[in-house]
C-alpha positions, 0 to 999 in steps of 0.5 A, spaced: 500 499 499 502 506 497 501 512 500 506 518 498 504 524 494 507 523 487 510 528 483 509 527 477 502 524 475 501 522 468 494 521 464 493 514 465 493 514 472 489 520 472 484 517 469 485 510 473 484 514 479 477 518 477 475 510 475 477 508 483 473 515 485 467 512 482 467 505 483 470 507 490 463 510 492 460 503 491 463 501 497 462 506 501 456 508 500 454 501 501 458 501 509 453 509 510 447 505 507 447 499 512 450 504 518 448 510 517 441 514 516 434 510 517 438 504 520 442 508 524 436 511 528 432 505 527 437 501 531 438 507 536 430 506 537 431 499 538 436 500 544 431 505 547 433 512 545 430 517 547 429 524 543 435 528 545 439 521 544 435 522 537 438 529 536 445 527 539 446 521 535 443 526 529 448 531 530 454 527 531 456 527 523 456 534 523 459 537 529 465 533 530 466 536 523 469 541 527 476 536 528 477 539 521 479 545 524 486 541 527 486 537 521 488 543 516 495 544 520 495 536 521 495 536 513 498 543 512 505 540 515 505 533 514 503 534 507 500 527 506 492 527 504 492 520 502 495 518 508 491 521 513 485 519 509 486 512 508 488 511 515 482 515 518 478 510 514 480 504 517 480 504 523 473 509 523 470 504 520 472 499 525 468 502 530 462 499 527 464 492 530 463 495 537 456 498 534 454 492 532 456 489 540 451 493 542 445 490 540 445 485 544 445 489 551 440 493 554 439 499 559 444 506 558 450 503 558 450 500 551 447 506 549 452 511 551 458 505 547 453 506 542 453 513 541 461 514 543 462 509 537 459 513 533 462 520 535 468 517 534 468 515 527 465 521 525 471 524 528 475 520 524 471 521 518 472 528 518 479 529 518 479 523 513 475 528 508 479 534 510 485 532 507 480 527 502 477 534 498 483 538 498 486 531 494 481 530 490 480 538 489 487 538 486 485 530 482 480 531 478 479 536 472 475 543 473 471 541 466 469 535 469 467 535 476 460 536 475 461 529 470 466 525 475 461 527 481 455 525 478 457 518 476 459 518 483 454 520 486 450 515 481 453 509 484 452 511 491 445 512 491 445 506 486 447 502 492 444 505 497 437 504 494 438 496 494 441 497 501 435 500 503 431 495 499 434 490 503 435 492 510 427 493 508 426 486 506 430 484 513 426 489 518 420 486 515 422 479 517 423 480 523 418 483 531 419 490 533 423 489 539 426 482 538 432 478 538 432 477 531 432 484 529 438 485 534 441 481 530 439 484 523 441 490 526 448 487 528 449 484 522 448 490 518 453 493 521 458 488 521 457 487 513 458 494 514 464 494 517 467 490 511 465 494 505 467 500 509 475 497 509 474 495 502 473 503 500 479 504 504 483 500 499 480 502 494 482 509 495 489 507 497 491 506 490 489 512 486 494 517 485 495 523 491 498 530 486 503 532 492 501 539 494 506 546 493 512 546 498 510 548 504 513 555 506 513 558 513 509 555 518 502 560 519 497 559 525 490 557 524 487 564 524 491 566 518 489 560 514 482 560 515 483 569 514 483 568 506 476 563 506 473 568 511 475 575 507 473 571 501 467 576 500 464 570 496 465 564 499 463 568 506 457 568 502 456 561 500 458 560 507 452 563 509 447 559 505 451 553 507 449 555 515 442 557 514 440 551 509 444 546 514 440 549 521 434 549 517 434 541 513 437 539 520 432 541 524 427 536 522 429 531 517 433 527 522 427 526 526 423 524 519 424 516 522 422 518 529 414 521 525 413 516 522 414 510 527 412 514 532 406 519 530 403 515 524 405 508 528 408 504 522 413 499 521 420 501 521 421 497 514 416 502 511 420 507 512 426 504 509 421 502 503 421 510 503 429 511 504 429 507 497 423 510 494 428 517 496 434 514 493 431 511 486 429 519 485 435 521 486 439 516 482 434 517 476 435 525 477 443 525 478 444 525 471 440 530 469 442 535 475 450 534 473 449 535 465 446 541 468 450 544 473 457 543 467 452 547 462 449 552 466 452 553 473 451 550 479 447 555 483 443 555 478 441 548 478 440 549 486 436 555 486 431 550 483 432 543 487 432 548 494 425 550 494 423 545 492 426 540 497 424 545 503 416 545 501 416 537 501 418 538 508 413 543 509 408 539 505 410 532 510 404 535 515 400 534 511 400 525 513 398 527 520 392 531 516 389 524 513 386 519 517 386 514 511 392 509 512 393 508 505 393 515 503 398 517 508 402 512 505 401 515 497 403 522 500 409 520 504 412 516 497 410 522 492 414 527 497 419 522 499 421 521 491 420 529 490 425 530 496 429 524 493 431 528 486 431 536 489 436 533 494 440 530 488 440 537 486 443 541 491 447 536 494 451 535 488 451 543 486 454 545 494 459 540 493 460 543 486 461 550 487 465 549 494 470 546 491 469 551 484 470 556 489 477 554 492 483 557 489 487 550 486 493 548 490 490 551 497 484 549 497 485 546 505 483 552 509 476 554 504 473 546 504 475 546 512 472 553 513 466 550 508 465 544 513 467 548 519 460 552 517 456 546 516 458 542 522 455 549 527 449 549 523 447 542 522 450 540 529 446 545 533 440 544 530 438 536 531 440 538 539 435 544 539 431 539 536 431 533 541 430 538 547 424 541 544 420 535 542 418 535 549 415 542 548 412 542 542 409 535 544 404 538 549 401 542 544 397 542 539 394 548 534 387 547 530 384 552 524 378 549 522 376 551 515 368 550 514 365 552 507 356 553 508 351 552 503 344 550 502 347 542 502 350 542 508 356 544 511 363 542 509 368 543 513 377 541 514 380 541 521 388 543 519 392 540 526 399 542 529 401 536 533 409 535 535 414 534 529 408 539 524 411 544 527 419 542 526 417 542 518 413 549 518 419 552 522 424 548 517 421 551 511 420 559 514 428 558 516 428 554 508 426 561 504 431 565 508 437 560 506 434 561 499 436 568 499 442 567 502 444 562 496 442 567 491 447 573 494 453 568 491 455 570 485 458 564 480 462 565 474 457 564 467 450 563 471 444 564 469 438 569 472 434 565 476 428 569 474 429 567 466 430 560 467 424 559 472 420 563 466 423 557 461 421 552 466 414 555 467 413 556 459 415 548 459 410 547 464 405 551 461 405 546 455 406 540 457 399 541 462 396 543 454 399 537 451 398 532 457 391 528 454 397 525 448 403 521 449 407 527 446 404 532 452 407 527 457 413 526 454 414 533 454 413 533 461 419 530 463 424 533 457 429 539 458 426 545 456 431 545 449 430 553 449 433 554 456 439 549 454 441 552 447 440 559 451 445 557 455 450 554 450 450 561 447 452 566 453 457 561 455 459 562 447 458 569 448 462 569 454 467 566 452 469 570 446 468 576 450 474 574 455 478 572 449 477 579 446 479 582 452 485 579 454 489 582 449 487 589 450 489 589 457 496 587 455 500 594 455 
């Protein structure tokens, strides 16, 4: 296992590294699919975790990102990003064995061990991610970032989908609180550990470009001064912080909401997660192409509002009495959330890398992660603390229509987790405002893009009765793609003409 950086990387080595970058996503996402997200929350509920414990558990991947701050100094001094990424991955994934062992114990102690192991895993992952992101920023060509990461995320979404469906089938065969379910959880974490170690092995095969020679040692404050003094990047961090706070105030409790308030089994949550992953997988290629042809910001300005609206619409699940209607509502929302979050995730990752200077991206990436950590880590803990407060409160509005034929009424109630979804929506609107302030080269005016989308929608509605109309409803607006290409060519030509004029 060679973990040293290379002074020269050939084109063949770079292409092989990019292929490994895509393939590795299958194993790392497999580990996450079996040990994170819904499975992790369901495991905690199986062990008897309270709402506060669920909030603390959900905050682990974010609060531990604060470790990227000292990781900056470690990377700048050792200049061995690959070594750090591989070793932290190996030792972190071994924590999954510790978590698997808690499945057969009862009481508060196993829960605390479970929580501690998760924090160690996430802490090591945070240090490794700081090295990984800066390393990949120097390895992947900028003009191919969208396509490369779209393929990588497609692999991740596909494996996550299969893993989610498999987990749902296994949980469906076990009774809630049974010994069989304990074995099911332990088995998932054991397999997750193995696939995670395979992921680390594949990462070790990727080449690492050697960092520029280190100058004089500088303090942490000096390293972080550049991203925070970069006005445009600071605006991006403002969006990231507000977005992560609004989203993570509610989404970590989706599983609790569906299982405890709506009274569905955990296997239903896994199926819903699989639906979301499938929608994510189908949408990724489109968002990747759009992020390359337009800009990441343009994609995010379409996807972020859609995702926020879906969170608020989760309130509708508690308004219906018919179980089939509730389940259908949840399926639609999870499909829309999966498709929209694909664009937000891909766009936010790419724009952070794009706005980071090549060769010195470590501090920029870590500063962005720092903003994410503080906002996304505080939100679920605050949600867990306030869970009992909202559980004992209810807001009810009565919509009543009176006519000669009788009276029709519809009570609208907000209870418990419904308050979180509404608050998350309000905060999400502010996050979208912060995104509008970020400047990305080549971006398309939001009003024009929305106008094109609305025009396409109107045409699709007029033709919805025909097969062609149904097909048009799933197509991208051709005029929008054409206009984008024209703008890019015009901007490129103007840039070439301006350069000779600037020469003395």
